[in-house]
N, C-alpha and C positions, 0 to 999 in steps of 0.2 A: 552501653548494651550489656546486660548481665549474661552470665555463663549459660543459663538455661535457654535464653533466647538464641544465643549463638549455636548451642547444640541443636536446637530444633531446626534452625535454619540450615545447618549442615546436613542434618538427617533428611530434610525435605529435598535438598539439592541432590543428595545421593539417590534418593528414591526416584527423583525426576529423571536422572541420568539412566537409571535402570528402566524406567518406563519408555524413554526415548529409544534405548537399545531394543526393548521388546517390540516397540512400534515398528522399527526398521525390519526386524526379523519377521514380524507378522506380515508386513507388506510383501517381503521377498517370498515368503512361504505361500502367500495367497496367489501371487503371480505364477510361482512354480507349479502349484497345484492345478491352476486353470490351464496352464500350458500342457501339463501332463495329461489332463483330461482331453484336451484337444488332440494331442498326438495319439493317445490311445484309440479314440474313436476314428481318427483319420486312418489309422493303420488297420482297424478291424471293420470299418464300415466305409465302403467306397462312396456311398451317398454323402457321408459326412465330409470326406475329403473334397468332393465336388462342391458341397455347400460352403466349405471354408474358402475355396477359390472364388466362388460367386460373391460371398460376403466381402472378401478382400477387394474385389473389383468394385463393388458398390461403395465401399468406404473410400477408395481412391477417388471415385467420381464425386462423392460428397465433399471430401477434403479439397479437391481441385476447385470446386465451385463455391467453396466457403468464403466467408469474409475474414480471412486471416492473412498475415503477411506472407509473401511468396516463399521466404526461407522456411517458415514453419510448415507450409504446405509441402514443400519439396522433401523436407526431412521425413515427415510422416509417410509420404508416398514411397520414398526409397526404403524405409524400414519395413513397411507392409509388403512391398514387392520382394525384398530380399529375404525377410524372415516373416512369412505370412502369419504363422501361428502366434509367435511372440508379439509381432506388430499389432495384430488384431486385438489380442488380449490387453496389451499395454494401452492401446488407444482407447478401448472401451472403458478401461478402468480410470483413465486420467482425463478423458475429454468428453465423455458422454455418460450421464447418469440421471436417474429420476429425480435426484435432489435438486438439480439445477432448475428445473421447471417450477418446483415448489418454492425455491428461493426467490425466483423472479416475481412470483405472485405476491409473496410476503413483502418484498421490498417495494413493489409498485403500490401496494395498499398504503404503506407507511409514507412513501414519498408523495403520494397524492394528497396526504393530509399535511405534510410538513412544508413542502416547497412553496405553496401559496402564502405561507406566513412570512416569507422573506420579502424584503422591500423590492420595489421595482427600481431598476438602475438605468432607465433610459436617459434621465437627465445627466447622470454622472458620465455615462459613455459619450453623450453628446458634448459635454464640456471637454472630456479627454480628446475627442475627435478634433476639436478646434485647436488643441495644443499639439496633438500627434495622431494623425489618422491611422498610421500603422499599428501603434499601440492600442488604439481604440478597436481596431479590427480583431486583435487577439482577445481583448476583453469581451467583445461581443460574441465571439465564438464560444469562449468558456461559459459565459452567462447563458447563452441559448442552449448549449448542449448539456452542461452539467447542472444548470439551474442555480448556480451560486453567484450572487450579484457582486458588482464592483462598488467600492466605497471611497469617499474622499474625506471622511471624518474620523479616521482611526489612526492612532499613533502606533508605529511599529519600531521595535528595538531588535537589533541583530546581536547574537552572541557567537563569538568565534570559538568558543569552547563549551562543551556540554556541561562541564562542572560549574562554570560561571552561570550558565542558563538555569541549571538546577537550583542553585542557591537563590536566584531571583524568584524562581518558581515556588520554592518553599516559603519564601517570605510572603508572597501573595497568597499562598494557601493558608497561612496563619491568619490572614485578614478576612477569610471567607465568612459571610454572614448568612447566606441563603442555601447555596448548593455548590457542590464540587463534582465535576465529571472528569474521569480519567480513562482514556482508551489507549492501550499500548500493545504492540505486537508481542513484546517479551517483557515479563516482569520476573526478576530474580529474588527469591526469598533470602535476601542477604543484606549487608550493611546499607547499601544505597536505598533499598526499598524500606528498610526498617525506619530510617530517618523520616521518610515520607509518611509511613504508616502511623508513627507516633503523632504527627501533626493531624492526620485524618481522624484518629481516635479522639484527640482533643476537640476537634471541630464537631464531631458527632455529639460529644457531651454538651457542647454549646448549642445544640439544636440544629446544626447544619446537616442537610441531606447529602450524603456522600455515596457516589457510585463508582465502581471500578470494573473495567471491561478489558479482557485480554484474550489473545489468540492461543488456543490450546497447543498447536504445533510449535508456535514461536516460543512458548514458555515451557515446553515439555521437559527440557533438561534443567530448568531453573526452579520449578515448584512441584510440590507433591499434589496428589489428586484431592486432598482435603483442603487445599488452599482457599477455595471459595467458602467452605464451611467455617473456616477459621476467621475469615474476614466478616462473614455474616454474624458470627458470635461477638464481634467487636462493634457491631452496629453499622458496618459498611455493606451496602448493597453490592453484590458482585455477580457477574455473568461471564461465561466462557464462550468464545466464538468457536463453533464447529468442533465440539469435542471429538477426539480421535477414538473410534471404537474399532479395534482390529477385526478384520474379516466381515465387518458390517458396513462401516461408513466409507463409501467410495468417493465422497466429495472432498478429495484431498488437495486438489490443485488450486483452489481459491481460498486464500488465507487473508486475515485482517492484518495488514501491514501498517495501518495508520498509527500516528502518535499524536494524541490530542489531550490537552488539559483545558477545562473551562471552569472559571471561578465566578459565580454569581452572574453569569452572562455579561460580565464587564471586562474581564481579562481572560486571555487565552494564550496557550503556548502550543507550538508545533515545531517540528524539525526532524533531524535524523536519528536522535538518540532514543533508545529504549531505557527502561528503568532497571539496569543491571550494572554490576560493579565495574565491568571493563569500560563502560562508556564514560566513567567519571574518574579514571586513573586509580581506582582502589586496587584493581588488579590490572596487569598489562601483559597478557599472554602473547600479543602480537606487536610489541613495541608501543610507541606512543599512539594512543587511540584518538584520532582526530574526528570530532563531530561538531555540529552546529545547530542552531535553533533560532526562533524568533518569538518575541512577545508582542501580542496585540492588545491594545486598550481602546475600546470604543465599539461602534455599531458593528464592525466587521466580525466581531466575535460571534455574532448570530450564525454565521456560516459554519463555524466550528461546532457550535451547539447543535445545529441541525444535523451535521454529519455524525455526531455522537448519538443523537436520539434515533437517527435512522438505523444504525447498527444495533443499538440496544433493543429497540422494539421489533425489529424484523427477524431476529434469530431465534426467538424462544416463544413457542406457542403454548407453553405450560404456565409460565408466570403471568401475573397481571401486568399489562403494559400501560403506558401513560394514556390518560384520557384528555387532559388539558395540557397541550404543548405550550400555549402562550405564556404560561407562568415562568417558563425557562427562557423566554425571549423578551426580556424587558427593554424598554427604551432607555439608553444610557447617555449621559452628557458627553459632548465632544471634549476630549482632553486638550490641554494647551499644547502649543508647538506642533500641531498637526501639519504635515506636508504631503503633497502628492496623493497617490491612490494606492489602495490595498485590496487584494482580491484572494481571500482564502477559497479553496475549492477542493472537491473530493472526486475521486475516480473509482468507477465500479466495473468489474468484469462482466456484469450482467446486462449491460446496455449496448454491447458491441460497438462502443465508441472509445477509442484509445486517446482519452483526453490528455493523459500525462505525456505520451509520445508526441501528440500534436502540439502541445505547448513548447516542448523542447525544439521541435522542428521549426515552429513559428519564431522562436527566439533566434535561431540560426538564420532564418530568412529575413528577419527584421534588421539584422546587424549591418551597419555600414563600415564600422571600424574594427570591432572585435566581438567575438562570442566565446566565452570561456565556460567550461563545464567541469564538474568534479563528481565522480561516482565511484562507489566501492567495487562495482561489477560492470564491465563494459561488454554487453552481449546484445548487440543492436540489430535491428532489421536492415534489410537492403535499402528501404525507404529512408531511414534516418541516416544511414551511411551516405547515401546520395545527397541528402540535404546538407549535411556537414561539408561534404566534398564540394558541392556547388558554391557554398558560401566562401570556402577557401579559394576556389578558382576565381571568384569575383574580387579577390584581394582582401577579404576579411581575415583577420588574425584569429583562426579557430584553434583552440587548445583544449585538451582534455587531461585532467589529472586522475590517475588511478593509484591504488596503494602500492607502496614499495615492499611491504611485508604482507602477504596474503593471510586471510583467515581460513580459506578453503583452497587448497592447492589445485584441485581439478578445475574449479571455477576460475582461478587465476590463470591457468593455462588457456582456458577458453577466452578470457579477457584479452590476453596477449595475442590470440589468434586473429583478433579483429583489428590489431594495430596496422597491419600492412595495407589493408584496403583503404584505411583512412589516410595513412601517410602518403600513399600513392597519389592522393588527390590534394595534398597540401596541408592536411591537418597535423598539428604538432601534438606529440604525446609526452606527458610527464609522469614519473612515478614518485610518489611521496615517500622520501627516504626514512623519516623518523619512525614510521610504523604503518599501521593500518588506518587508512582514511575512509571513514564511513559516511562522510557528508554527501548530501545530494543537492547540488546547487548549480545555478547558472547565472551569468550576468552578461549584459551587452551594452556597449557604447555609453557607459557611465549613467544610464538612465533607467534601465529595466532589469530586474533580477527576480530569481525564484529560489525558494528554499522549502524543503519538505521531506517527504518520505520516499520519493519516487526515484529508484535507481534507473540507470540506463541499461536495463536488462529485460528479457522477455517476461520474467515473473512479475516484475513491477508494472511493466507497460501493458500486459495482457491478462494476467491471471489473478492479481491481488487487488484487494480493496486498499486504496492509497489516498493520500491527501497532500496538498502543497499550498504554497502561498506566493502569488505574484505581487511585487511592489514596484512602484514607479515614481521617479522624481522625488525621492525623500532621502534623509540622512542614512537610512539603513542600506541604501544602494551603495553609497560611498564606503560604509563600513564593510560591506560584502566585498567590494573591489580591493580594499586594503588587505583583507584576509586572503583573497586569491593571490595577491602579490607576495604576501608572506609565504603562502604555500609553494608558489613557484620558486622562491628563494631557497626553500628546503627540499626541493624535488630535483630529480635527475631527468634531463630530457633524453628520451630514448628514440627519438624520431629517426635518426640516422641508422640506428641498429636494425630498423625494420624497413628501410627504404629498398634494400636489395637482399632479401633473405635467401639463404642457401637452400638447396634441394631438400635437405632433411627438415629444416624449419618449415618450408612450404608444405610438405607432406603432413607434418604434425598439425599445422594450422588448418589444413583442409579437413582433417579428421575431427579436430576440436570444434570447428564451426558447424560441421554436420550434426554433432551431438548437442549443440547449444540449445536449440528450441525444445529439446526433450527435458531440460533441467529446470 
């Protein structure tokens, strides 16, 4: 990389950080202004104060009867009752806005065209049912609700380190002949991305169609506002999910957290890692960064392609969208050495169906011997807490790995506040000592595993666009288990530390858990 490129990358990051700070300040000022207006009118107009109380009561009733987890309901009800002005303003800003209805219509239109192009999986689920009825039930749920089918003709490879996965990904990118789709929550305009960008530019020159899609808030501290224009100038088609516009865009709560690469409809990648330096050990601000991913080769890549096309076509009503989706869903040959079943899927906050959470709960309920999970943030619902606890009480070895070095101290405190409730029911908690563990995975009974973008926290489970991959009875399951065993060997078990917390710790945990659904 030459000095000019490095300088431009550094300038972009500096401008991105400034934009992130500006965004935070703008949000705070917006909330403060609205609260001030509320307080002013409440003090000078009795009818306004009465109206505020009526509105607060109505919101409490709406929240209580809503289709949300009990913990989220209780937090909002408590905040609105204790701090009515702030609570009402904050709730309306984060949970109710006109953009949501428009988004649902856009996504439904695209989904109605895309999902019928995916193959029917009745035969695959029936074959799996003859082998394992419980696993087939999970697959049937995901297929029916998320509309992403199950496959038995796709090779899956597991990577226990993001850097290893990225090198394989770059090699496949170099072989692209028709199209490349890349969708990531965060892209950093730095060394890791520049290596990918060089390959993409080379493929564009060879006539390959290249598209890049990223989340604005996820990348806000990593790229400058002209990043899209610079990609377009290189021949790379680019779009941004939900650009942040201070004081105008209230659709802040729902972000694109997916990580997807599709190459020619033949090869696909997903997992926990974004395209930023810290994921690949170029920089290590929080110790050793642990992340994982999977490579798919075969028909199941269609699911990742549809997930990408859904986001690309639903978010922008100004650009020209795709007319012919079929050209991006070619029939591909079954690769050699295929085993078991693979099921990539996506989750959306627009359908009121918590697919990501239900998959994790189903894995815990499936387990006979063990169910292991790893997540960077542990901020779970009472429903998930109970499912994990019930599995442990049945005699299942339920373990959860969280980071030993946090990237966000407040969120880390909230993560730890959930330990005691789990430990009380027999769940074992481990903290990964080498550094920050960003992987999002689970495995049970040497047969079923999941890897993807879905954290065990409220944002991933209820607010973000996410994606994951279930895989059953294949070598990748064994590789996943070996990686879990390696992580346990490098982690400190903290189960006993939270079996009988002192009064001070209990108070801190109560406060942190109350705030959890708001983050």
